[in-house]
C-alpha positions in Angstrom: -3.8 -5.8 10.5 -3.2 -6.4 6.9 -0.3 -4.0 5.2 1.4 -4.1 1.9 2.8 -1.5 -0.4 -0.4 -2.0 -2.7 0.7 -0.5 -5.5 1.6 -3.6 -7.2 -2.1 -4.3 -7.2 -3.0 -1.0 -9.2 -0.2 -1.1 -12.0 -2.2 -1.3 -15.5 0.6 -3.1 -17.0 0.5 -6.1 -14.0 -2.0 -8.5 -13.9 -3.4 -10.4 -10.9 -4.5 -14.3 -10.2 -8.1 -14.2 -9.5 -10.0 -17.1 -7.9 -12.6 -17.9 -10.5 -14.2 -20.7 -8.0 -12.8 -22.7 -5.2 -10.3 -24.3 -7.1 -9.4 -22.4 -10.5 -7.9 -18.9 -11.0 -7.9 -16.7 -13.8 -5.6 -13.6 -15.1 -7.1 -10.0 -14.4 -5.7 -6.3 -15.0 -4.6 -5.2 -12.0 -6.9 -2.2 -11.1 -8.6 -0.6 -7.8 -11.6 -2.5 -8.4 -10.2 -6.1 -8.5 -7.6 -5.0 -5.9 -10.4 -3.9 -3.3 -12.6 -7.1 -4.6 -9.5 -8.9 -3.3 -9.2 -7.2 0.0 -13.0 -7.5 0.7 -12.8 -11.5 0.3 -9.6 -11.4 2.6 -11.6 -9.1 5.3 -14.7 -11.2 5.0 -12.5 -14.5 5.6 -10.7 -13.1 8.6 -14.1 -11.8 9.9 -15.4 -15.1 9.4 -12.6 -16.5 11.9 -14.0 -14.2 14.5 -11.3 -11.5 14.1 -11.3 -7.8 13.3 -9.3 -6.1 10.4 -7.5 -2.8 10.3 -5.5 -1.9 7.0 -2.3 0.0 7.6 -0.6 2.1 4.8 2.9 1.3 3.2 5.3 3.5 5.2 6.2 6.9 3.7 8.0 7.1 0.2 10.3 10.2 -0.9 11.6 8.8 -4.0 14.8 8.0 -2.6 16.6 5.2 -0.6 15.5 6.3 3.2 17.7 3.3 4.5 20.7 4.5 2.8 20.3 8.1 3.6 19.7 7.4 7.4 22.9 5.2 7.4 24.7 8.1 6.0 23.2 10.6 8.3 23.8 8.7 11.5 27.4 8.2 10.4 27.7 11.6 9.9 28.9 11.5 6.1 28.1 14.3 3.6 24.5 14.7 2.8 23.7 17.6 0.6 20.2 19.0 -0.9 16.9 18.1 -0.1 18.6 15.0 1.4 20.4 16.5 4.0 18.1 15.6 6.9 16.5 12.4 5.4 13.0 13.9 5.8 9.9 13.1 3.4 7.7 15.8 2.8 3.8 15.0 3.6 3.3 16.4 -0.1 5.8 14.4 -1.7 4.8 11.4 -0.2 0.6 12.0 -1.1 1.9 12.8 -5.1 4.2 9.7 -4.9 1.1 7.6 -3.2 -1.6 9.3 -4.7 -2.9 6.0 -6.6 -2.5 3.9 -3.3 -4.0 6.4 -1.3 -6.8 6.8 -3.2 -7.3 3.2 -3.2 -6.5 2.7 0.6 -9.5 5.8 1.0 -12.0 3.5 -0.7 -11.3 0.6 1.7 -13.4 1.6 4.6 -16.7 1.6 2.6 -16.2 -0.8 0.0 -14.5 -3.1 2.0 -15.6 -2.6 5.4 -12.4 -2.3 7.2 -10.9 0.4 9.4 -8.0 2.8 8.2 -4.8 3.9 9.9 -2.8 6.1 7.7 -2.3 10.0 7.1 
């Protein structure tokens, strides 16, 4: 199983180290194409070991600290507004993680691996 937040690989301000041959690396811009190529290389290496690969999406994010919210909820502390039940709406998740979800949606075809996410 492979899983990550994946956003760090898609940040236009970020840079990635890419192996240019067996021993050397070069710096490349973080893009979906570079991320997919990297995942494909990883998938191929794992498959060469006789293993199957499944990529798992990151946990839902809702723009707030879920752990802190749950802690306050469980301790019966005051929670008001949208956070009163610590719920993350599916629409908010899809909006917040749109780039990552689009990247993950491309993986089955471009990196030949299974996917498991909403």
